[in-house]
N, C-alpha and C positions, 0 to 999 in steps of 0.2 A: 345783166347783173354779173359783177365779177366773180370768179372762182373764189372759194375759201383757200387762203394761202397755204395752210397745212395739207389740206387734201390735194392741192395742185403739185405741191413739192412730191407728196407720196406717188402721185399719178406719173410724174416726170421720172421719178427714181426707178419705177416699174417699167419704163417703155422699153419695148422689144422691137418697135417699128422697123428698123433697119438691120436688125441683128446679123442676119444672113451675110451682110456686106462688111461687117466689123471683123477685123482680124484678132482682135483681142476680146472681142464680144462686148455687150452694152454695158456701159458705166457713165450714165449722164452726170455731168458735172455743171452745176448752176447754183447761184445764190441770189435770193431776193426777199424783200418784205414790203408790205404796204407803205413803208415810210422810207425806203430807200430814195434818197434825193440825188443821187449819182448812178447812173446806169452805164456800164462798160459792157459794150457789145464786140466780142472778139472773134477769133476764127473757130478754133475746135482745140479740144485738149491734146496735148501731146503725151508721149508714153509716160513721163514723169508724173503728170497730172492724172492720167489714167491709174496709175499705180497707187497714188496718195488718195485721189479721190477730192482734193482740194483745188479750186480754180487758181491758175496762175502760179502754181507751186513750182516755179523753176526760174531759170535766169531770165527769161523774157518778163516774168512776174516782178523779180527784182528791178529790172529796168523801169518796168512801167510804174511801179511805185515811186521810183525816183524821178521820174518825170512828172508824176503827180504831187510830189512832196507829201506823200502819205506813208506813215508806218503801217506795219501789218495789223496793228489793233483797230486801226479806222478801216482799212482796206477790207479787212475780213468781218466787219460787223454789218450783217445784212440789214439792220435798221438805218444804215448809212449808205452802204453801196451795194448795188445789184450787179452781178455778175452773169451775163447771159451770152454765150457764144452762137454763132451761127450754126454750128454743129455740136450738140451736147456730148458726143462720144468721140474717142479717139478714131480717126477714120482710116488709119493705115499709112503706108508709105507710097510715095510716087516719086518720080525721077526729080531730083534736086530737093527733096525734103519730104514733108507730110502730104498726103493726099488732100484735096480740097475738102471742106466741111460737107457732110451729108445734106443733100437738099431736102430731105423729109423734116429736119427739125424746125426750121424757121415757120413754115406754115402750119405745123402742128401745135407749137408751143408759143411763139412770140407774142401774137396778139393777146393771149390769155395772160402771159405775164405783164405785158404792157398795160393792160387794163386794171391791173392792181397797183401800179406805181403812181406816185404824184405826178400830176399834169406838167408841174413847173420844174420838172427835173433837168438836170444836165445829162445828156446822153453823149458819150464818147464812142465814136466808131473807129475801132482799132484794126487797121488793115483793110485791104481793098475788097474783101468779100462783104464786110459789114457796110462799107461805104457805096459798094455797087447796088446793094439791096435797099439801103435807106436813103441815098441821094441818087436815084435812078436818072435825074435829070443832068447828072455830070458824068454820064458814062464815058463821054469823049475826052474827059480829062484825065491826067495820069494821077496816080496817087499823090505824087509830089505836089502837083498843082492844086489838088484839093486841100492838102495839109497847109499849103502857103497861104490859101484863101479861107483858112479855118473860122476867122472871125466873122465871115459873111454867112456862114451856115448856122448860127446860134439858133436855138439851143442845142443844135447837133454839133459835135466838134470832131473833125477827121484827124486821126493820127496814124503814122506808120506803125507797122507792127514791130514790137520791140525785141524781135529775135536779134541774135548776134549780128546778122548783116545790118542792122539799123546803125551800128557804130561807123560803118563804112559810109552809109548814107548820110548821117550826121556830118561826118567829115566833108562831104561834098556840099552840104547845105547847112552852113553855119548859122543862118537866119533862124532856123529850127530852135536851137538853144537860146539865141539872142532875143527872138521875137515871140515865137510860138509858146515855149514853155513857161515864161512868165505870165502870159494871157492865160493859159491852161491852169496854173496854179491859183491865180485869182479867181477864176471861175470855179474851180474846185472849192475853196475856201468860202466864197460866197454862197455855194449851195449848201455846205455842210452847216454854215452859221445861220441859214434862214430860218 
């Protein structure tokens, strides 16, 4: 039997499972409801999101919302969109950027959240961490190869992480804007209007 969503939100908010490894302390960031028709599985919050407590509250979020064709009012409505990272708290820095998401979160929380969501949802796998976890059979593919074949993974939809580096990636791969984004936006609208 699925969890009560309010109780599960409270339990996640109080989580200290990996507190000793978090340089800024625990502050789990997640959004979901039993009616969320779109699920976005990202990486882990950055420092801006850790400070605000609002998922995707940074330049990456602006870029992602642009890709989806969604304004903030739709994106931040948990009745429509669930936002579940691979790691719920800011993991700290590593060489070249943020550290990988903590490994404790997905096994602790993902199945319980997924059990609450509609079965016929659209699930966006944003970045390599989410793709490796939810598309394990594609481990030998690069993130670019997964994104290029996005239509073949429905109802899972792999996307690059929308960090500033994605602009460089998009310049090298014009098919993303020409082919993938229109397909993505159609899928988003179809699930929001279902």
